[in-house]
Every structure is written in structure tokens, then in C-alpha cells.
C-alpha positions, 0 to 999 in steps of 0.5 A, spaced: 488 527 517 494 523 516 499 523 511 504 518 508 508 516 502 508 510 498 513 507 492 511 503 486 518 503 484 516 503 476 521 503 471 521 505 464 524 508 458 525 515 463 528 511 470 532 505 470 532 501 476 538 503 479 535 510 479 528 508 482 532 504 487 536 510 489 530 516 489 526 511 494 532 511 498 533 519 498 526 521 498 526 516 504 531 520 508 528 526 506 521 526 509 523 522 515 526 530 517 518 532 516 511 531 518 509 525 514 507 519 518 509 513 514 512 510 508 509 503 504 512 500 499 509 496 492 511 489 492 511 486 484 513 480 480 517 479 473 515 486 470 517 493 470 511 495 473 515 495 480 522 492 481 520 490 489 519 483 489 521 483 497 518 489 500 519 486 508 526 486 505 526 493 503 522 496 509 528 493 513 533 497 509 529 503 510 527 503 517 535 503 518 536 509 514 531 513 518 529 516 525 522 516 526 518 515 520 514 508 520 515 504 514 512 497 511 509 493 506 503 496 502 501 490 499 505 484 501 501 478 497 500 472 502 497 468 498 504 467 494 509 466 501 509 462 507 505 465 512 510 463 518 516 466 514 512 473 513 510 472 521 517 471 523 520 477 518 514 482 521 516 480 528 523 481 527 522 488 524 517 490 528 522 488 534 528 492 530 525 498 529 521 498 536 514 499 533 515 503 526 514 497 522 507 496 518 504 490 515 500 492 509 498 485 506 494 484 499 491 477 496 494 475 489 491 480 483 495 475 478 493 468 476 500 467 473 503 469 480 499 464 483 501 458 478 508 461 478 509 460 486 505 453 485 499 456 489 492 453 487 488 458 484 482 454 484 482 455 492 485 462 493 480 465 497 480 460 502 488 460 502 488 467 503 484 467 509 488 461 512 494 465 511 491 471 514 490 466 520 496 464 521 500 470 521 494 473 525 496 468 531 503 469 530 503 476 531 498 477 537 500 471 541 507 469 539 505 462 536 501 458 532 498 451 530 494 451 524 491 445 522 487 446 515 487 444 508 493 448 506 498 448 512 498 443 518 503 442 523 504 442 531 504 449 535 511 453 534 513 459 537 515 465 532 521 468 534 522 473 535 515 475 538 512 482 536 515 488 539 508 492 539 502 489 543 498 485 538 503 485 532 505 491 527 499 494 525 496 491 519 492 493 513 489 489 507 489 492 500 482 493 497 483 488 491 476 486 490 469 486 493 471 479 497 477 482 500 473 487 502 467 484 505 472 479 509 476 485 511 470 488 514 468 482 518 475 482 521 475 490 522 481 490 518 482 497 515 483 498 507 488 500 503 484 503 497 488 503 491 490 509 486 488 506 480 480 504 482 476 509 480 472 513 485 466 510 484 469 503 486 472 506 492 465 509 494 462 502 493 467 499 497 467 503 503 460 503 503 459 495 503 465 495 508 460 500 513 454 495 512 458 489 514 463 492 519 456 495 522 453 488 522 459 485 526 459 491 532 465 493 529 467 500 531 468 504 525 470 510 528 477 506 530 478 504 522 483 508 519 482 506 511 488 509 507 488 511 500 493 512 495 494 518 491 499 519 485 501 526 485 504 530 479 504 537 481 505 543 475 503 549 473 503 547 466 497 542 467 498 539 461 506 537 462 504 533 468 498 529 465 503 527 459 508 525 465 503 521 469 500 518 462 507 515 461 509 513 468 502 509 469 501 506 461 505 500 462 501 498 469 495 500 466 495 496 460 498 489 464 493 490 471 486 493 466 487 488 460 479 488 459 478 496 459 479 501 454 487 504 455 485 511 453 479 511 457 482 508 463 489 513 463 484 519 463 480 517 469 486 516 473 489 522 471 482 526 473 481 522 479 489 522 482 492 529 484 495 531 477 495 537 474 496 545 477 495 546 484 487 547 483 487 541 480 491 537 485 487 540 491 480 538 487 481 532 485 485 529 492 479 532 495 474 528 492 477 522 492 478 522 500 470 524 500 468 518 496 472 513 501 472 516 507 480 515 508 483 517 515 489 517 512 493 518 505 499 515 502 502 519 496 506 517 490 510 523 487 514 518 482 510 520 476 514 527 476 520 525 473 524 531 476 527 529 483 527 537 485 521 538 483 518 532 487 521 535 493 519 541 492 512 538 491 513 534 498 515 541 501 508 544 500 505 538 502 509 538 509 507 546 509 500 544 509 500 538 514 504 543 519 498 548 518 492 545 517 493 537 520 497 538 527 
């Protein structure tokens, strides 16, 4: 089992954007000296539920602050960006970091973003697939020459070519059954979302296995990742109240058709929130449900920065004792 971090960079009544960015920088430099494998940054637009609209830009900055840890995007939304620009930036970061960059990709989850960026939501699935094909060609070969309904241009060299053979490691966020099935056909590992239930993640993982197996893909080589929120406090109620406040606006935006209180309770119960045993029990169950080989942790629900670092130290000690 490998462990990393992810940053959501939410802002609300208790944390402003300058504080969120400063904490991300400080925690990144802190964990670079520990036993964590990677850090991934969440992309969001037009709301306080994530203030990073350009995760590759942030990745470049954080890579420059660090020496050993891998850093990248958690969910770079390829359907609302030009695929050649994504490939150029990804290869450049791969070169500059000498292979420490990770490209986490996602389909667009918000119709209003598709409209704002003037993308045809009627053909969203096809656009997503074609964007990935262009990016993948550029990362693996250094060139691309698409001829489809969305992009058509002569063969070009995407410079610089990738530092890592085959391009930087790629993941796709499990945003829907369609994306999971598409990823399984190609053998692209998933990143399971922290706000999906254990049952949904289990369903995604089972569906992935069935399809990937039919494609003859070696499932032992697939390293799915699981996002888990962390708020450890022996005062369990305080941890749950803090987490509820941290995620409420996001849940309202992203799950408008679900009962808010029920969804909040589900997320808090199925993430590592509460006292030590509650955190360990919830994390173990979540991992078992989706079969992830790597865990991405966000300590942001904890208001106090020193408490975040103390909890990171506890996790780091457990990594050293049991996973190295």
C-alpha cells in the first residue's frame, strides 16, 4: 500500500484563499521529507469549492519546492481544455521534474462549465475520448495527428517530448459508469472520489474488473487510488463538526438531488473522521470496498495546521512501520 496527499483548496468562513494556498505550500514542503509517495491537486472553477483552476501550474510550482515527492493533477478536466496544450504542459513538467509529474485526468462533471468553455455537452463522451487519444499519442510518441469531428490538423511534434518513457503516469477520476467502463477498456487506473459511497466505489471497481479482464488486461498491474478525507481528534464530535463545515458547500453543489444531511453523514462515516479507531476502521473498510493499492489523504478538514501536521506524523510512522 502506498500513501499520498491531495489538496482540495476549499475556502469558506474559516479559511480564505491566501491561507489555503499558503497551507498547501507548507504541507507540501513538510511531507516531501517524509514517506509519502505523491501529492495531487484538485481542479475547480467558479466557486469556493476549490480555488485552483490550473492544477498543472500549481504542480509546477510545488515540484520546484520539493526534491523527491511526485506531484500532479488530481482531476485535470480534459474536456474543457485543448488536448495539445495539456500534452505540452505535461511533457514540460515531466522533463523539468525528471519524471516526478503525475497526470490525473477527468471528464467534466458540471454542465455549466461545458457551456462556459464553449464545449458541446451533447457530444461530451465523444469529446472526452478524442481529447484523451490526442493527449495519449503526444505523451507516448511525441507526436499527434488527429482527424475527428472535434480536432483535425497535420502531424505535429509536441515539444518537449516526455522525459518518462511512455509519458507521465496517468489516472482518471471515476466520475461515472461510462468513464469507469472506458478506463477499464484501456487499462487506465482509477482515482475513486471521497464523496462517493463505499457501495458506489465497490460497484465501479467490480465493473472495471469485469471489463478489463475481458480485454486481457493484467489487473495486478492496475494501481487504483482512493481519496480519503482525514480529521483525527479524540474529541470525535469536534472532528465530525469540523468536517461537516468544511464539505457542506461542496456537497450542496455537487449532490443537489440528494438529501444534504444524509449525504453529509454518509461521507463523514465512510471517511477517516473521528477518534483513532473510527478513522482506522472507516479507512480500512473503504480500501477493502474498492481494492485500491494507493491511498490519497486530505487533512484539510482539520482547522488547525499543527493538528494536521501531528496527524500526518502519525500516518507517516505507520507507513514506516507497516508499508516499507
